[in-house]
C-alpha positions, 0 to 999 in steps of 0.5 A: 418277417414280413421284411424277409418275404419281400426281400426273398419275393424281391430277389425271385423277381430279380433272379426271374429277370435276369434270367430271361434277358440271358441269351441261350448258350446251346443249340441242341440237336439229335445225331445219328448213332453209329451203333448201340450195344445191350446184354441180351438177357437181364432179371426183371430187377436188374438194370438194363445199360444201353450204350450208344456209339457215335461220331461227330463230323466236324467240330469247334473247339470241344463241340459238339458234345453229347448232352444227354440220352433221351428215352421213350418206352411204348409197349416193348419198343424202347426208343432212343435219341441222342441229344448233342449241343453246339454253341448257339454261336455256332454258324458264325464260328470256323468248322473244322472237318474231324471225325472224333467217336463219342459214347454215352451210357443210358440206364433204365430200372423197373422193366417188366419181364418182356422182350423189348426192342431197342431202337434208335436213329442212325446215319441217313435215318436208318434204324439201329435195333438191338433187342434184350429179354428181360427175364422173370 
C-alpha cells in the first residue's frame, strides 16, 4: 500500500515539474466589444443570456480567438470583459489585416429582482450599455 502512495506522490511531483517547464502557449487580453444584446425583461427564475459582438482587425491563421467572457456584478451593474487569446509567439509572426467578426454568449443565473445595467468596453474605451429588468 505504501508503494502505491509513493508512486502517486512521485507522479504528482513529476507532473508539477513538467508543468513548470512548459512555456505558456497563449497570451490573453481584453478585446473591445462592438455591441451586446440582452432581453429587455426576464422573470426572476429565468436565465439571462447576454450576447456580445465584436470585430478582430487582423489575424494570424485562426487567431485571435475569444477565450471567455469575464463578468462581475456590483450592486445592479453587470460589468463584462471579452477575453481573447493569441499564440505566445504572435509578435514574431506575420499579422494580416483582416476584419473578422466574433460573437460569444454569457448566461447568468439566480439574479435578484431589480433593474440591471449591463456594461462592456467598446472601441476607444467607449462604454457599451444595455439595461434588463428582472421581474419578481
